[in-house]
ZAMARGU-4260 file (C-alpha; in steps of 0.2 Angstrom, whole numbers, plus 5000, padded with zeros to 4 digits):
<rodrens>
0) 5065/5125/5154 | 5053/5125/5168 | 5038/5136/5168 | 5037/5151/5180 | 5025/5142/5191
5) 5036/5127/5193 | 5051/5138/5197 | 5041/5148/5210 | 5036/5131/5218 | 5054/5125/5218
10) 5059/5142/5227 | 5045/5140/5240 | 5051/5122/5243 | 5069/5127/5245 | 5063/5140/5258
15) 5057/5126/5269 | 5074/5117/5267 | 5069/5104/5254 | 5086/5099/5246 | 5078/5089/5231
20) 5069/5105/5226 | 5085/5114/5228 | 5093/5101/5216 | 5079/5103/5203 | 5080/5122/5204
25) 5098/5121/5201 | 5095/5109/5186 | 5082/5121/5178 | 5092/5138/5181 | 5111/5135/5183
30) 5115/5136/5164 | 5106/5153/5163 | 5114/5160/5178 | 5131/5154/5173 | 5129/5163/5156
35) 5125/5179/5165 | 5139/5178/5177 | 5152/5173/5164 | 5147/5188/5153 | 5151/5199/5168
40) 5167/5191/5175 | 5173/5184/5158 | 5184/5170/5167 | 5176/5153/5167 | 5184/5147/5183
45) 5179/5163/5193 | 5162/5160/5186 | 5160/5143/5192 | 5165/5148/5209 | 5154/5163/5209
50) 5139/5153/5203 | 5142/5141/5218 | 5141/5156/5229 | 5125/5162/5221 | 5117/5146/5224
55) 5122/5147/5243 | 5114/5165/5243 | 5098/5157/5235 | 5098/5143/5247 | 5099/5155/5262
60) 5087/5168/5255 | 5074/5158/5247 | 5062/5163/5260 | 5063/5181/5255 | 5057/5178/5237
65) 5039/5184/5235 | 5029/5179/5220 | 5018/5194/5215 | 5022/5202/5198 | 5040/5198/5197
70) 5047/5183/5188 | 5056/5171/5199 | 5070/5171/5185 | 5071/5189/5187 | 5074/5187/5206
75) 5087/5173/5203 | 5096/5183/5189 | 5097/5198/5200 | 5105/5189/5214 | 5118/5182/5201
80) 5121/5199/5192 | 5124/5208/5208 | 5135/5195/5215 | 5145/5195/5199 | 5147/5214/5199
85) 5152/5214/5217 | 5166/5201/5212 | 5171/5212/5198 | 5172/5228/5208 | 5182/5218/5221
90) 5193/5213/5208 | 5196/5230/5201 | 5198/5237/5219 | 5212/5224/5222 | 5222/5231/5207
95) 5217/5219/5193 | 5223/5228/5177 | 5229/5225/5160 | 5242/5212/5167 | 5228/5202/5174
100) 5217/5204/5159 | 5230/5196/5148 | 5231/5180/5159 | 5213/5177/5158 | 5207/5162/5148
105) 5196/5165/5132 | 5178/5169/5139 | 5169/5164/5123 | 5153/5155/5127 | 5151/5137/5124
110) 5138/5128/5113 | 5125/5126/5127 | 5127/5145/5131 | 5126/5151/5113 | 5110/5140/5110
115) 5101/5147/5125 | 5107/5165/5121 | 5102/5164/5102 | 5083/5163/5106 | 5082/5180/5116
120) 5096/5189/5107 | 5086/5195/5092 | 5073/5203/5104 | 5086/5211/5115 | 5096/5218/5101
125) 5079/5225/5093 | 5074/5233/5111 | 5091/5240/5113 | 5090/5247/5095 | 5075/5257/5101
130) 5086/5267/5114 | 5097/5281/5109 | 5115/5276/5107 | 5121/5285/5123 | 5107/5277/5134
135) 5110/5259/5127 | 5129/5261/5130 | 5126/5267/5148 | 5114/5252/5151 | 5127/5240/5144
140) 5141/5248/5154 | 5131/5248/5170 | 5123/5231/5169 | 5135/5221/5159 | 5152/5228/5164
145) 5148/5234/5182 | 5152/5253/5180 | 5145/5263/5194 | 5133/5277/5192 | 5147/5289/5196
150) 5159/5281/5183 | 5145/5283/5170 | 5141/5301/5174 | 5159/5305/5172 | 5161/5295/5156
155) 5145/5303/5148 | 5148/5321/5156 | 5131/5322/5164 | 5126/5324/5183 | 5124/5309/5194
160) 5106/5311/5196 | 5104/5313/5177 | 5113/5296/5174 | 5101/5288/5187 | 5087/5294/5177
165) 5094/5288/5160 | 5096/5271/5167 | 5079/5270/5175 | 5070/5276/5161 | 5080/5265/5148
170) 5076/5249/5159 | 5058/5254/5159 | 5058/5255/5140 | 5068/5239/5138 | 5056/5230/5150
175) 5041/5237/5140 | 5048/5232/5124 | 5053/5214/5129 | 5036/5211/5136 | 5027/5215/5119
</rodrens>
């Protein structure tokens, strides 16, 4: 895996239209982004298409990345996660239901994705374990399953602003835990 500085340099070069840098950025980051999108969409073919769209967004918006506190991987992952959630919500709005879910292929990750995930899994599980059960569940549903704040507020029977506060505070706790 490339270092933070190397990825930042690649994003900077992509912002100037450097196709070679874009190819190297893809080489260093595509497996991680694919795993994140697959986790949300749960369909390999749709994930492949979504990841292509994510890299088009990265190519077009590389000049918007600003180094300064945030990891370049965080920026890339945010683009990928948001795009996948948008696709998931569009699928739900189009009426995708149980019938569609039965037709989806097995979304189990392959060996490469499993190897990448295993290194961070224990830390993430530990950090989620430090959250209360309802807060951890809300974070999972919001950021891995794409549920909206309104859906979560209804599910947990709390006001909308309370749900926003839960998620914000939970993410701060997770960030703090993961940076230890």
